[in-house]
N, CA, C and O atoms as a printed pandas DataFrame, in Angstrom:
     atom_number atom_name residue_name chain_id  residue_number  x_coord  y_coord  z_coord
0              1         N          MET        A               1 -146.603 -117.223 -121.247
1              2        CA          MET        A               1 -147.058 -116.472 -120.003
2              3         C          MET        A               1 -148.079 -116.121 -120.320
3              4         O          MET        A               1 -149.171 -116.494 -119.891
4              5         N          LYS        A               2 -147.752 -115.064 -121.419
5              6        CA          LYS        A               2 -149.076 -114.065 -121.621
6              7         C          LYS        A               2 -149.992 -114.728 -121.378
7              8         O          LYS        A               2 -150.450 -114.514 -120.256
8              9         N          LYS        A               3 -150.641 -115.698 -122.122
9             10        CA          LYS        A               3 -151.948 -116.630 -122.018
10            11         C          LYS        A               3 -152.529 -116.381 -120.614
11            12         O          LYS        A               3 -153.530 -115.887 -120.097
12            13         N          ASP        A               4 -151.135 -117.107 -120.198
13            14        CA          ASP        A               4 -151.849 -116.972 -118.740
14            15         C          ASP        A               4 -152.468 -115.731 -117.745
15            16         O          ASP        A               4 -153.404 -115.706 -116.946
16            17         N          LEU        A               5 -151.618 -114.860 -118.132
17            18        CA          LEU        A               5 -151.614 -113.242 -117.364
18            19         C          LEU        A               5 -152.908 -112.882 -117.604
19            20         O          LEU        A               5 -153.716 -112.373 -116.827
20            21         N          THR        A               6 -153.065 -113.268 -119.032
21            22        CA          THR        A               6 -154.086 -112.980 -119.715
22            23         C          THR        A               6 -155.648 -113.447 -118.683
23            24         O          THR        A               6 -156.534 -112.642 -118.399
24            25         N          PHE        A               7 -155.632 -114.606 -118.365
25            26        CA          PHE        A               7 -156.519 -115.601 -117.903
26            27         C          PHE        A               7 -156.790 -115.075 -116.452
27            28         O          PHE        A               7 -157.907 -114.756 -116.043
28            29         N          VAL        A               8 -155.630 -115.024 -115.726
29            30        CA          VAL        A               8 -155.639 -114.137 -114.476
30            31         C          VAL        A               8 -156.030 -112.415 -114.445
31            32         O          VAL        A               8 -156.463 -111.974 -113.380
32            33         N          LYS        A               9 -155.882 -111.551 -115.526
33            34        CA          LYS        A               9 -156.316 -110.605 -115.322
34            35         C          LYS        A               9 -157.841 -110.533 -115.627
35            36         O          LYS        A               9 -158.520 -109.602 -115.194
36            37         N          ASP        A              10 -158.308 -111.430 -116.301
37            38        CA          ASP        A              10 -159.725 -111.558 -116.791
38            39         C          ASP        A              10 -160.086 -112.349 -115.268
39            40         O          ASP        A              10 -161.287 -112.552 -115.091
40            41         N          HIS        A              11 -159.821 -112.479 -114.957
41            42        CA          HIS        A              11 -160.624 -113.431 -113.292
42            43         C          HIS        A              11 -160.298 -112.199 -112.066
43            44         O          HIS        A              11 -161.055 -111.999 -111.116
44            45         N          LEU        A              12 -159.379 -111.656 -112.244
45            46        CA          LEU        A              12 -159.189 -110.856 -111.358
46            47         C          LEU        A              12 -160.215 -109.381 -111.600
47            48         O          LEU        A              12 -159.867 -108.282 -111.167
48            49         N          GLN        A              13 -161.221 -109.561 -112.194
49            50        CA          GLN        A              13 -162.702 -108.273 -112.727
50            51         C          GLN        A              13 -163.488 -108.912 -112.802
51            52         O          GLN        A              13 -163.588 -110.015 -113.340
52            53         N          GLY        A              14 -164.942 -107.626 -111.663
53            54        CA          GLY        A              14 -165.743 -107.564 -112.024
54            55         C          GLY        A              14 -166.143 -108.953 -110.915
55            56         O          GLY        A              14 -165.558 -109.315 -109.895
56            57         N          ILE        A              15 -167.332 -109.502 -111.572
57            58        CA          ILE        A              15 -168.204 -110.470 -110.680
58            59         C          ILE        A              15 -166.743 -111.739 -110.613
59            60         O          ILE        A              15 -166.518 -112.623 -109.787
60            61         N          PHE        A              16 -166.452 -111.580 -111.089
61            62        CA          PHE        A              16 -164.961 -112.936 -110.929
62            63         C          PHE        A              16 -164.166 -112.686 -109.469
63            64         O          PHE        A              16 -164.261 -113.384 -108.459
64            65         N          LEU        A              17 -163.558 -111.783 -109.616
65            66        CA          LEU        A              17 -163.242 -110.927 -108.550
66            67         C          LEU        A              17 -163.797 -111.206 -107.309
67            68         O          LEU        A              17 -163.093 -111.511 -106.346
68            69         N          VAL        A              18 -165.217 -111.112 -107.249
69            70        CA          VAL        A              18 -166.046 -110.963 -106.108
70            71         C          VAL        A              18 -166.153 -112.536 -105.450
71            72         O          VAL        A              18 -166.315 -112.864 -104.275
72            73         N          ARG        A              19 -165.954 -113.616 -107.019
73            74        CA          ARG        A              19 -166.443 -114.593 -106.387
74            75         C          ARG        A              19 -165.183 -115.395 -105.733
75            76         O          ARG        A              19 -165.127 -116.211 -104.814
76            77         N          LEU        A              20 -164.092 -114.766 -106.676
77            78        CA          LEU        A              20 -162.805 -115.761 -105.946
78            79         C          LEU        A              20 -162.168 -115.243 -104.417
79            80         O          LEU        A              20 -161.357 -115.831 -103.702
80            81         N          LEU        A              21 -162.894 -113.832 -104.187
81            82        CA          LEU        A              21 -162.731 -113.315 -102.646
82            83         C          LEU        A              21 -163.666 -114.443 -101.831
83            84         O          LEU        A              21 -163.241 -114.952 -100.794
84            85         N          LYS        A              22 -164.936 -114.780 -102.371
85            86        CA          LYS        A              22 -165.775 -115.409 -101.381
86            87         C          LYS        A              22 -165.187 -116.891 -101.252
87            88         O          LYS        A              22 -165.274 -117.573 -100.231
88            89         N          LYS        A              23 -164.578 -117.281 -102.443
89            90        CA          LYS        A              23 -164.171 -118.664 -102.984
90            91         C          LYS        A              23 -162.954 -118.742 -101.114
91            92         O          LYS        A              23 -163.259 -119.259 -100.039
92            93         N          ASN        A              24 -161.649 -117.989 -101.517
93            94        CA          ASN        A              24 -160.851 -117.814 -100.452
94            95         C          ASN        A              24 -161.159 -117.338  -99.027
95            96         O          ASN        A              24 -160.253 -117.213  -98.203
96            97         N          GLY        A              25 -162.580 -117.044  -98.713
97            98        CA          GLY        A              25 -162.553 -116.043  -97.999
98            99         C          GLY        A              25 -162.197 -114.735  -97.038
99           100         O          GLY        A              25 -162.219 -114.383  -95.859
100          101         N          ILE        A              26 -161.872 -114.287  -98.295
101          102        CA          ILE        A              26 -161.149 -112.662  -97.455
102          103         C          ILE        A              26 -162.395 -111.865  -98.583
103          104         O          ILE        A              26 -163.252 -112.241  -99.382
104          105         N          THR        A              27 -161.768 -110.364  -97.969
105          106        CA          THR        A              27 -162.607 -109.014  -98.581
106          107         C          THR        A              27 -161.418 -108.520  -98.937
107          108         O          THR        A              27 -160.279 -108.712  -98.511
108          109         N          LYS        A              28 -162.169 -107.398 -100.366
109          110        CA          LYS        A              28 -161.122 -106.527 -100.796
110          111         C          LYS        A              28 -159.854 -105.975  -99.748
111          112         O          LYS        A              28 -158.675 -105.747 -100.019
112          113         N          TYR        A              29 -160.598 -105.859  -98.438
113          114        CA          TYR        A              29 -159.832 -105.061  -97.425
114          115         C          TYR        A              29 -158.388 -105.751  -97.230
115          116         O          TYR        A              29 -157.242 -105.406  -97.517
116          117         N          ARG        A              30 -159.010 -106.977  -96.561
117          118        CA          ARG        A              30 -157.969 -108.109  -96.302
118          119         C          ARG        A              30 -156.506 -108.158  -97.499
119          120         O          ARG        A              30 -155.292 -108.103  -97.304
120          121         N          LEU        A              31 -157.481 -108.304  -98.953
121          122        CA          LEU        A              31 -156.573 -108.818 -100.142
122          123         C          LEU        A              31 -155.488 -107.612 -100.080
123          124         O          LEU        A              31 -154.360 -107.641 -100.572
124          125         N          HIS        A              32 -156.067 -106.584  -99.387
125          126        CA          HIS        A              32 -155.486 -105.309  -99.805
126          127         C          HIS        A              32 -154.061 -105.068  -98.878
127          128         O          HIS        A              32 -152.908 -104.687  -99.084
128          129         N          LYS        A              33 -154.839 -105.507  -97.802
129          130        CA          LYS        A              33 -154.094 -105.099  -96.591
130          131         C          LYS        A              33 -152.780 -106.120  -96.451
131          132         O          LYS        A              33 -151.806 -105.916  -95.727
132          133         N          GLU        A              34 -153.006 -107.319  -97.360
133          134        CA          GLU        A              34 -152.274 -108.702  -97.548
134          135         C          GLU        A              34 -151.095 -108.816  -98.907
135          136         O          GLU        A              34 -150.151 -109.600  -98.997
136          137         N          THR        A              35 -151.512 -107.788  -99.850
137          138        CA          THR        A              35 -151.158 -107.626 -101.256
138          139         C          THR        A              35 -150.308 -106.537 -101.319
139          140         O          THR        A              35 -149.408 -106.598 -102.156
140          141         N          GLY        A              36 -150.409 -105.360 -100.484
141          142        CA          GLY        A              36 -149.922 -103.848 -100.720
142          143         C          GLY        A              36 -150.558 -103.647 -101.942
143          144         O          GLY        A              36 -149.987 -102.652 -102.388
144          145         N          ILE        A              37 -151.369 -103.983 -102.723
145          146        CA          ILE        A              37 -152.658 -103.475 -103.706
146          147         C          ILE        A              37 -153.504 -102.504 -103.119
147          148         O          ILE        A              37 -154.296 -102.895 -102.263
148          149         N          SER        A              38 -153.470 -101.115 -103.478
149          150        CA          SER        A              38 -154.267 -100.446 -102.835
150          151         C          SER        A              38 -155.739 -101.130 -103.680
151          152         O          SER        A              38 -156.052 -102.005 -104.487
152          153         N          TRP        A              39 -156.606  -99.513 -102.444
153          154        CA          TRP        A              39 -157.914 -100.441 -102.508
154          155         C          TRP        A              39 -158.396 -100.138 -103.444
155          156         O          TRP        A              39 -158.979 -100.908 -104.207
156          157         N          GLN        A              40 -158.171  -98.176 -103.692
157          158        CA          GLN        A              40 -158.426  -98.047 -104.999
158          159         C          GLN        A              40 -158.623  -98.652 -106.303
159          160         O          GLN        A              40 -159.565  -98.733 -107.091
160          161         N          THR        A              41 -157.158  -99.134 -106.261
161          162        CA          THR        A              41 -156.933 -100.278 -107.588
162          163         C          THR        A              41 -158.284 -101.707 -107.610
163          164         O          THR        A              41 -159.025 -102.179 -108.472
164          165         N          LEU        A              42 -157.971 -102.016 -105.851
165          166        CA          LEU        A              42 -158.752 -103.127 -106.468
166          167         C          LEU        A              42 -160.090 -102.568 -106.726
167          168         O          LEU        A              42 -160.816 -103.416 -107.245
168          169         N          CYS        A              43 -160.744 -101.271 -106.515
169          170        CA          CYS        A              43 -162.032 -101.615 -106.790
170          171         C          CYS        A              43 -162.132 -101.319 -108.085
171          172         O          CYS        A              43 -163.101 -101.688 -108.747
172          173         N          SER        A              44 -161.475 -100.857 -108.416
173          174        CA          SER        A              44 -161.806 -100.605 -110.240
174          175         C          SER        A              44 -161.704 -101.579 -110.901
175          176         O          SER        A              44 -162.228 -101.755 -112.001
176          177         N          TRP        A              45 -160.618 -102.757 -109.966
177          178        CA          TRP        A              45 -160.631 -104.236 -110.813
178          179         C          TRP        A              45 -162.109 -104.295 -110.938
179          180         O          TRP        A              45 -162.739 -104.206 -111.991
180          181         N          HIS        A              46 -162.738 -104.504 -109.381
181          182        CA          HIS        A              46 -164.078 -104.668 -109.105
182          183         C          HIS        A              46 -165.180 -103.932 -110.265
183          184         O          HIS        A              46 -166.216 -104.551 -110.505
184          185         N          LEU        A              47 -164.959 -102.767 -110.885
185          186        CA          LEU        A              47 -165.840 -101.653 -111.516
186          187         C          LEU        A              47 -165.336 -102.118 -112.828
187          188         O          LEU        A              47 -165.988 -101.722 -113.795
188          189         N          ARG        A              48 -164.292 -102.891 -113.072
189          190        CA          ARG        A              48 -163.999 -103.096 -114.490
190          191         C          ARG        A              48 -163.515 -101.996 -115.284
191          192         O          ARG        A              48 -163.421 -101.915 -116.509
192          193         N          LYS        A              49 -163.122 -100.872 -114.072
193          194        CA          LYS        A              49 -162.806  -99.815 -114.547
194          195         C          LYS        A              49 -161.026  -99.464 -114.804
195          196         O          LYS        A              49 -160.616  -98.316 -114.975
196          197         N          ALA        A              50 -160.193 -100.596 -114.789
197          198        CA          ALA        A              50 -158.820 -100.760 -114.879
198          199         C          ALA        A              50 -158.881 -102.218 -114.799
199          200         O          ALA        A              50 -159.719 -103.056 -114.467
200          201         N          ILE        A              51 -157.590 -102.206 -115.257
201          202        CA          ILE        A              51 -156.824 -103.683 -115.999
202          203         C          ILE        A              51 -155.490 -104.340 -114.984
203          204         O          ILE        A              51 -154.432 -103.779 -114.699
204          205         N          PRO        A              52 -155.830 -105.307 -114.697
205          206        CA          PRO        A              52 -154.640 -105.222 -113.916
206          207         C          PRO        A              52 -152.898 -105.105 -114.035
207          208         O          PRO        A              52 -152.543 -106.186 -114.504
208          209         N          SER        A              53 -152.349 -104.712 -113.929
209          210        CA          SER        A              53 -150.583 -105.026 -114.415
210          211         C          SER        A              53 -150.352 -106.266 -114.294
211          212         O          SER        A              53 -150.853 -107.005 -113.447
212          213         N          ASP        A              54 -149.299 -106.668 -115.439
213          214        CA          ASP        A              54 -148.850 -108.011 -114.768
214          215         C          ASP        A              54 -148.414 -108.019 -113.541
215          216         O          ASP        A              54 -149.335 -108.491 -112.875
216          217         N          LYS        A              55 -147.444 -107.741 -112.789
217          218        CA          LYS        A              55 -146.688 -107.468 -111.682
218          219         C          LYS        A              55 -148.112 -107.388 -110.712
219          220         O          LYS        A              55 -148.174 -108.400 -110.014
220          221         N          LEU        A              56 -149.016 -106.659 -110.534
221          222        CA          LEU        A              56 -150.147 -106.836 -109.784
222          223         C          LEU        A              56 -151.188 -108.144 -109.948
223          224         O          LEU        A              56 -151.715 -108.770 -109.028
224          225         N          ALA        A              57 -151.288 -108.306 -110.974
225          226        CA          ALA        A              57 -151.878 -109.777 -111.325
226          227         C          ALA        A              57 -151.146 -110.722 -111.051
227          228         O          ALA        A              57 -151.862 -111.648 -110.671
228          229         N          LEU        A              58 -150.150 -110.984 -111.037
229          230        CA          LEU        A              58 -149.025 -112.085 -110.292
230          231         C          LEU        A              58 -149.324 -111.882 -108.626
231          232         O          LEU        A              58 -149.600 -112.834 -107.896
232          233         N          ILE        A              59 -149.246 -110.804 -108.265
233          234        CA          ILE        A              59 -149.310 -110.554 -106.755
234          235         C          ILE        A              59 -150.855 -111.172 -105.979
235          236         O          ILE        A              59 -150.953 -111.424 -104.778
236          237         N          ALA        A              60 -152.123 -111.345 -107.145
237          238        CA          ALA        A              60 -152.946 -111.306 -106.048
238          239         C          ALA        A              60 -153.795 -112.501 -107.138
239          240         O          ALA        A              60 -154.938 -112.906 -106.932
240          241         N          GLY        A              61 -152.982 -112.882 -108.216
241          242        CA          GLY        A              61 -153.000 -114.164 -108.387
242          243         C          GLY        A              61 -152.437 -115.196 -108.060
243          244         O          GLY        A              61 -152.663 -116.083 -108.883
244          245         N          ARG        A              62 -151.644 -115.589 -107.038
245          246        CA          ARG        A              62 -150.888 -116.255 -106.009
246          247         C          ARG        A              62 -151.872 -116.022 -104.586
247          248         O          ARG        A              62 -152.412 -117.030 -104.132
248          249         N          ARG        A              63 -152.081 -114.806 -103.948
249          250        CA          ARG        A              63 -152.633 -114.836 -103.261
250          251         C          ARG        A              63 -154.321 -115.399 -103.511
251          252         O          ARG        A              63 -155.063 -115.374 -102.529
252          253         N          LEU        A              64 -154.656 -115.705 -104.338
253          254        CA          LEU        A              64 -155.891 -115.966 -105.034
254          255         C          LEU        A              64 -156.179 -117.556 -105.420
255          256         O          LEU        A              64 -157.195 -118.226 -105.606
256          257         N          GLY        A              65 -154.999 -117.761 -105.438
257          258        CA          GLY        A              65 -155.252 -118.927 -105.896
258          259         C          GLY        A              65 -154.896 -119.548 -107.106
259          260         O          GLY        A              65 -154.536 -120.720 -107.221
260          261         N          LEU        A              66 -155.050 -118.438 -108.303
261          262        CA          LEU        A              66 -155.440 -118.766 -109.923
262          263         C          LEU        A              66 -153.744 -119.077 -109.927
263          264         O          LEU        A              66 -153.591 -119.839 -110.882
264          265         N          ILE        A              67 -152.685 -118.883 -109.423
265          266        CA          ILE        A              67 -151.491 -119.029 -110.267
266          267         C          ILE        A              67 -150.710 -120.239 -108.770
267          268         O          ILE        A              67 -150.584 -119.880 -107.599
268          269         N          PRO        A              68 -150.422 -121.264 -109.190
269          270        CA          PRO        A              68 -149.756 -122.205 -108.242
270          271         C          PRO        A              68 -148.245 -121.686 -107.149
271          272         O          PRO        A              68 -147.510 -120.887 -107.728
272          273         N          ASP        A              69 -147.820 -122.059 -105.787
273          274        CA          ASP        A              69 -146.746 -121.586 -105.445
274          275         C          ASP        A              69 -145.419 -122.749 -106.410
275          276         O          ASP        A              69 -145.623 -123.566 -107.308
276          277         N          LYS        A              70 -144.661 -122.508 -106.009
277          278        CA          LYS        A              70 -143.762 -123.028 -106.776
278          279         C          LYS        A              70 -143.299 -123.958 -106.088
279          280         O          LYS        A              70 -142.746 -124.752 -106.848
280          281         N          ASN        A              71 -143.204 -124.418 -104.590
281          282        CA          ASN        A              71 -143.520 -125.150 -103.804
282          283         C          ASN        A              71 -144.737 -126.553 -104.228
283          284         O          ASN        A              71 -144.218 -127.667 -104.294
284          285         N          TYR        A              72 -145.812 -126.492 -104.415
285          286        CA          TYR        A              72 -146.880 -126.424 -105.089
286          287         C          TYR        A              72 -146.549 -127.517 -106.263
287          288         O          TYR        A              72 -146.738 -128.733 -106.220
288          289         N          ILE        A              73 -145.918 -126.616 -107.482
289          290        CA          ILE        A              73 -145.429 -127.492 -108.283
290          291         C          ILE        A              73 -144.086 -128.578 -108.519
291          292         O          ILE        A              73 -143.869 -129.420 -109.391
292          293         N          ARG        A              74 -143.469 -128.228 -107.567
293          294        CA          ARG        A              74 -142.309 -129.448 -107.142
294          295         C          ARG        A              74 -142.939 -130.163 -106.360
295          296         O          ARG        A              74 -142.205 -131.151 -106.331
296          297         N          MET        A              75 -143.924 -130.424 -105.580
297          298        CA          MET        A              75 -144.305 -131.335 -104.712
298          299         C          MET        A              75 -144.868 -132.272 -105.813
299          300         O          MET        A              75 -144.405 -133.400 -105.984
300          301         N          LEU        A              76 -146.104 -131.655 -106.712
301          302        CA          LEU        A              76 -146.593 -132.145 -107.683
302          303         C          LEU        A              76 -145.489 -133.280 -108.848
303          304         O          LEU        A              76 -145.554 -134.424 -109.297
304          305         N          LYS        A              77 -144.610 -132.180 -108.921
305          306        CA          LYS        A              77 -143.819 -133.194 -109.885
306          307         C          LYS        A              77 -143.023 -134.549 -109.118
307          308         O          LYS        A              77 -142.899 -135.718 -109.482
308          309         N          THR        A              78 -142.634 -133.942 -108.105
309          310        CA          THR        A              78 -141.844 -135.459 -107.443
310          311         C          THR        A              78 -142.867 -136.776 -107.412
311          312         O          THR        A              78 -142.556 -137.939 -107.668
312          313         N          GLU        A              79 -144.689 -136.065 -106.874
313          314        CA          GLU        A              79 -145.270 -136.989 -107.164
314          315         C          GLU        A              79 -145.092 -137.919 -108.291
315          316         O          GLU        A              79 -145.096 -139.149 -108.242
316          317         N          ILE        A              80 -144.903 -136.999 -109.519
317          318        CA          ILE        A              80 -145.526 -137.524 -110.859
318          319         C          ILE        A              80 -144.222 -138.511 -111.266
319          320         O          ILE        A              80 -144.353 -139.460 -112.038
320          321         N          THR        A              81 -142.870 -138.125 -110.595
321          322        CA          THR        A              81 -141.858 -138.657 -111.326
322          323         C          THR        A              81 -141.508 -140.181 -110.414
323          324         O          THR        A              81 -140.712 -141.063 -110.737
324          325         N          GLU        A              82 -142.428 -140.117 -109.157
325          326        CA          GLU        A              82 -142.316 -141.745 -108.315
326          327         C          GLU        A              82 -143.333 -142.648 -109.167
327          328         O          GLU        A              82 -143.066 -143.780 -109.572
328          329         N          ARG        A              83 -144.634 -141.915 -109.389
329          330        CA          ARG        A              83 -145.479 -142.700 -109.806
330          331         C          ARG        A              83 -144.918 -143.048 -111.313
331          332         O          ARG        A              83 -145.183 -144.152 -111.789
332          333         N          ILE        A              84 -144.212 -142.186 -111.991
333          334        CA          ILE        A              84 -143.503 -143.038 -113.162
334          335         C          ILE        A              84 -142.804 -144.203 -113.034
335          336         O          ILE        A              84 -142.882 -145.268 -113.646
336          337         N          GLU        A              85 -141.632 -143.574 -111.525
337          338        CA          GLU        A              85 -141.240 -144.879 -111.407
338          339         C          GLU        A              85 -141.233 -146.118 -111.060
339          340         O          GLU        A              85 -140.439 -147.021 -111.320
340          341         N          GLU        A              86 -142.281 -146.086 -110.389
341          342        CA          GLU        A              86 -143.456 -147.393 -109.947
342          343         C          GLU        A              86 -144.114 -148.243 -111.145
343          344         O          GLU        A              86 -144.150 -149.467 -111.276
344          345         N          ILE        A              87 -144.687 -147.105 -112.087
345          346        CA          ILE        A              87 -145.139 -147.564 -113.314
346          347         C          ILE        A              87 -144.053 -148.586 -114.300
347          348         O          ILE        A              87 -144.471 -149.553 -114.938
348          349         N          LYS        A              88 -142.867 -148.231 -114.276
349          350        CA          LYS        A              88 -141.606 -148.704 -114.880
350          351         C          LYS        A              88 -141.490 -150.037 -114.163
351          352         O          LYS        A              88 -141.578 -151.097 -114.783
352          353         N          ALA        A              89 -141.263 -149.969 -112.662
353          354        CA          ALA        A              89 -141.006 -151.407 -112.629
354          355         C          ALA        A              89 -141.871 -152.308 -112.668
355          356         O          ALA        A              89 -141.518 -153.484 -112.572
356          357         N          ARG        A              90 -143.157 -151.970 -112.812
357          358        CA          ARG        A              90 -144.529 -152.526 -113.102
358          359         C          ARG        A              90 -144.418 -153.291 -114.363
359          360         O          ARG        A              90 -144.961 -154.395 -114.336
360          361         N          GLN        A              91 -143.849 -152.953 -115.434
361          362        CA          GLN        A              91 -143.794 -153.138 -116.156
362          363         C          GLN        A              91 -142.841 -153.782 -116.795
363          364         O          GLN        A              91 -142.978 -154.455 -117.817
364          365         N          GLU        A              92 -141.402 -153.484 -115.911
365          366        CA          GLU        A              92 -140.492 -154.698 -116.321
366          367         C          GLU        A              92 -140.948 -156.230 -115.525
367          368         O          GLU        A              92 -140.682 -157.370 -115.906
368          369         N          GLU        A              93 -141.622 -155.851 -114.456
369          370        CA          GLU        A              93 -141.900 -157.234 -114.040
370          371         C          GLU        A              93 -142.580 -158.111 -114.822
371          372         O          GLU        A              93 -142.313 -159.289 -115.060
372          373         N          ILE        A              94 -143.902 -157.125 -115.378
373          374        CA          ILE        A              94 -144.686 -157.859 -116.699
374          375         C          ILE        A              94 -144.368 -158.567 -117.539
375          376         O          ILE        A              94 -144.637 -159.710 -117.908
376          377         N          ASP        A              95 -143.346 -157.261 -118.020
377          378        CA          ASP        A              95 -142.018 -158.320 -119.249
378          379         C          ASP        A              95 -141.457 -159.583 -118.839
379          380         O          ASP        A              95 -141.539 -160.455 -119.704
380          381         N          LYS        A              96 -140.844 -159.959 -117.623
381          382        CA          LYS        A              96 -140.372 -160.727 -117.773
382          383         C          LYS        A              96 -140.939 -161.832 -117.278
383          384         O          LYS        A              96 -140.340 -162.879 -117.032
384          385         N          LEU        A              97 -142.584 -161.532 -117.058
385          386        CA          LEU        A              97 -143.692 -162.544 -116.910
386          387         C          LEU        A              97 -143.751 -163.435 -117.956
387          388         O          LEU        A              97 -143.536 -164.642 -117.843
388          389         N          GLU        A              98 -144.102 -162.733 -119.195
389          390        CA          GLU        A              98 -144.164 -162.732 -120.658
390          391         C          GLU        A              98 -143.371 -163.411 -121.153
391          392         O          GLU        A              98 -143.607 -164.314 -121.957
392          393         N          LYS        A              99 -142.230 -163.048 -120.711
393          394        CA          LYS        A              99 -140.883 -164.266 -121.441
394          395         C          LYS        A              99 -140.463 -165.435 -120.905
395          396         O          LYS        A              99 -139.749 -166.202 -121.552
396          397         N          ARG        A             100 -140.816 -165.660 -119.807
397          398        CA          ARG        A             100 -141.125 -166.746 -118.443
398          399         C          ARG        A             100 -141.623 -168.101 -119.683
399          400         O          ARG        A             100 -141.127 -169.100 -120.204
400          401         N          GLY        A             101 -143.314 -167.079 -119.691
401          402        CA          GLY        A             101 -144.519 -167.826 -119.978
402          403         C          GLY        A             101 -144.799 -167.650 -121.490
403          404         O          GLY        A             101 -145.779 -168.189 -122.004
């Protein structure tokens, strides 16, 4: 988990923060209002005067798409499981055909 937070924290500072805000189409003010992270804190991150705490990095990272939400992960897991089952079924069909011929 620490490595993931290091990545998130690095991308919540300086030009990376500005790029994330532009990519998500929001302003620092809107991020401040939606997450409850103080304006001063966001400005400090932008100027690289402060490093985000773990708690605030998680909050901002989720809002800016650096950390996928649990529902998205569950959906991907379900899709992967279904795909694996399809592949297993096809492999069984192939095995049966090979035994016949």
